[in-house]
C-alpha positions in Angstrom: 234.9 -50.9 -105.1 237.1 -52.9 -102.7 236.0 -54.6 -99.6 232.9 -56.7 -99.0 229.4 -55.7 -97.7 227.3 -58.1 -95.8 223.8 -57.4 -94.5 222.1 -59.6 -91.9 218.4 -58.8 -91.6 215.1 -60.2 -90.4 212.1 -59.4 -88.3 212.5 -58.0 -84.8 213.6 -60.8 -82.5 215.2 -62.9 -85.3 218.7 -62.4 -83.8 220.3 -60.0 -86.3 222.1 -58.1 -83.5 223.4 -61.2 -81.8 224.6 -62.8 -85.1 226.2 -59.7 -86.5 228.2 -59.3 -83.3 229.3 -63.0 -83.4 230.3 -62.7 -87.0 232.3 -59.5 -86.3 234.2 -61.3 -83.5 234.8 -64.3 -85.7 236.3 -62.2 -88.5 238.4 -60.2 -86.0 239.8 -63.3 -84.5 240.9 -64.4 -88.0 242.8 -61.1 -88.4 240.5 -59.6 -91.0 239.7 -56.0 -91.4 236.1 -55.7 -90.4 233.7 -52.9 -89.5 230.3 -53.5 -87.7 227.5 -51.1 -88.2 223.7 -51.0 -88.1 220.5 -49.4 -89.4 218.8 -47.2 -88.6 222.1 -45.3 -88.3 221.4 -41.6 -87.5 220.2 -40.9 -84.0 218.3 -37.8 -84.9 216.4 -39.7 -87.6 215.7 -42.6 -85.1 214.0 -40.1 -82.8 211.7 -38.8 -85.5 210.9 -42.4 -86.6 209.9 -43.4 -83.1 207.2 -40.6 -83.0 206.1 -40.6 -86.6 202.9 -42.3 -87.6 202.9 -41.7 -91.4 204.0 -44.6 -93.5 205.3 -42.5 -96.4 207.3 -40.4 -94.0 208.7 -43.5 -92.5 209.8 -44.7 -95.9 211.6 -41.5 -96.8 213.2 -41.2 -93.3 214.7 -44.7 -93.7 216.0 -43.8 -97.2 217.5 -40.6 -95.9 219.2 -42.5 -93.1 220.5 -44.9 -95.6 222.1 -42.2 -97.7 224.0 -41.0 -94.7 224.9 -44.5 -93.7 226.3 -45.5 -97.0 228.6 -42.4 -97.1 230.3 -44.1 -94.1 230.1 -47.6 -95.5 231.7 -46.5 -98.8 234.7 -45.2 -96.9 235.3 -48.6 -95.3 234.8 -50.5 -98.5 237.4 -48.4 -100.2 239.8 -49.3 -97.4 239.2 -53.0 -98.2 237.2 -53.7 -95.0 234.5 -56.3 -94.6 231.5 -54.3 -93.6 228.8 -56.1 -91.6 225.5 -54.3 -91.3 222.8 -55.2 -88.7 219.8 -54.6 -91.0 219.6 -52.6 -94.2 217.5 -52.1 -97.2 215.8 -55.5 -97.0 214.1 -54.2 -93.9 212.8 -51.2 -95.7 211.4 -53.4 -98.5 209.8 -55.7 -95.9 208.6 -53.3 -93.3 208.0 -50.0 -95.1 206.8 -51.4 -98.4 205.5 -55.0 -98.3 203.8 -54.8 -94.9 202.4 -51.3 -95.3 199.6 -49.7 -97.3 202.3 -48.2 -99.6 202.4 -51.6 -101.3 199.2 -50.5 -103.1 200.5 -47.0 -103.9 204.1 -47.5 -105.0 205.3 -49.9 -107.7 207.6 -52.6 -106.4 210.4 -51.7 -108.9 210.3 -48.1 -107.7 210.7 -49.2 -104.1 213.7 -51.3 -105.0 215.2 -48.5 -107.1 214.8 -45.9 -104.4 216.7 -48.2 -102.0 219.5 -48.7 -104.6 219.7 -45.0 -105.1 220.0 -44.4 -101.3 222.9 -46.9 -101.3 224.6 -45.0 -104.1 224.1 -48.2 -106.1 226.5 -50.1 -103.9 224.9 -53.6 -103.8 225.8 -56.0 -100.9 228.0 -59.0 -101.6 225.8 -61.1 -99.4 222.4 -60.6 -97.8 221.3 -63.1 -95.2 217.8 -63.2 -93.9 217.3 -64.7 -90.5 213.8 -66.3 -90.7 211.7 -67.0 -87.7 208.0 -67.1 -86.8 206.6 -63.9 -85.4 205.2 -65.5 -82.3 208.6 -67.0 -81.4 210.4 -63.7 -82.2 208.1 -61.8 -79.9 208.6 -64.5 -77.2 212.3 -63.9 -77.4 211.9 -60.2 -77.1 209.8 -60.6 -74.0 212.3 -63.1 -72.4 215.2 -60.7 -73.1 213.0 -57.7 -72.1 214.5 -56.2 -75.1 212.9 -52.9 -76.3 214.0 -51.6 -79.7 214.4 -47.9 -80.3 211.4 -47.9 -82.6 208.8 -50.1 -80.8 205.9 -49.5 -83.1 207.1 -52.3 -85.3 207.0 -55.0 -82.6 203.4 -56.3 -83.1 202.6 -59.9 -84.0 200.2 -59.4 -86.9 202.5 -56.8 -88.4 205.6 -58.9 -88.0 203.9 -61.8 -89.7 203.3 -59.6 -92.7 206.9 -58.4 -92.5 208.1 -61.9 -92.5 206.1 -62.6 -95.6 207.9 -59.6 -97.2 211.3 -60.9 -96.3 210.6 -64.3 -97.7 209.0 -62.8 -100.9 212.0 -60.6 -101.6 214.4 -63.4 -100.7 213.0 -65.5 -103.4 212.8 -62.7 -105.9 216.2 -61.2 -105.3 218.0 -64.4 -104.3 218.9 -63.5 -100.7 220.1 -66.4 -98.4 217.6 -67.5 -95.9 218.7 -69.1 -92.6 216.3 -70.6 -90.0 217.1 -68.5 -86.9 214.8 -70.6 -84.6 217.8 -72.9 -84.3 220.3 -72.5 -81.4 222.5 -69.4 -81.6 225.7 -71.3 -82.3 224.1 -73.4 -85.1 222.9 -70.2 -86.8 226.3 -68.7 -86.4 228.0 -71.6 -88.1 225.6 -71.5 -91.0 226.4 -67.8 -91.4 230.1 -68.5 -91.4 229.6 -71.1 -94.2 228.0 -68.4 -96.3 230.7 -65.8 -95.5 233.5 -68.2 -96.5 232.1 -68.4 -99.9 232.7 -64.7 -100.6 235.9 -63.8 -98.8 
């Protein structure tokens, strides 16, 4: 497989959308072939997710969305593009597994395997987790008056648990953690340092 796949992830309000866009512009300015995308990817699935209240259904909807998303990602990787995804399977492990009741019902290795299966076993070249305290993340969301397409995930106690999940899997799977409570430009430069190690 040619190309490079980079996922930038973190809790709501951590800055993933801002930082993926800045990275995209940086790589474009340097004349590199780059494609920017995000998860969840499919609008019809997003509509169902917004209304659904069942954790197991959430998990499988995100996995189904990822199958469709990676069909697109694979095409760009084969054309030697650098693909940047705003969120990805780390979110599913943190939100739908670690911070949910499913953690007590599904084995961790199975949750990881299902995500790899949904990605057609295409593993990212770099995963960056933007780490921030839940209370600061929510404050940012309120200041920006930013409402996500799936608002049920924007609750402080829940986001604290999700953050624990991101940090847990970052240690276990060796994802890069960057403190996103810092100014936007500082975070951007730290991301660039990591990107330059793989391209």
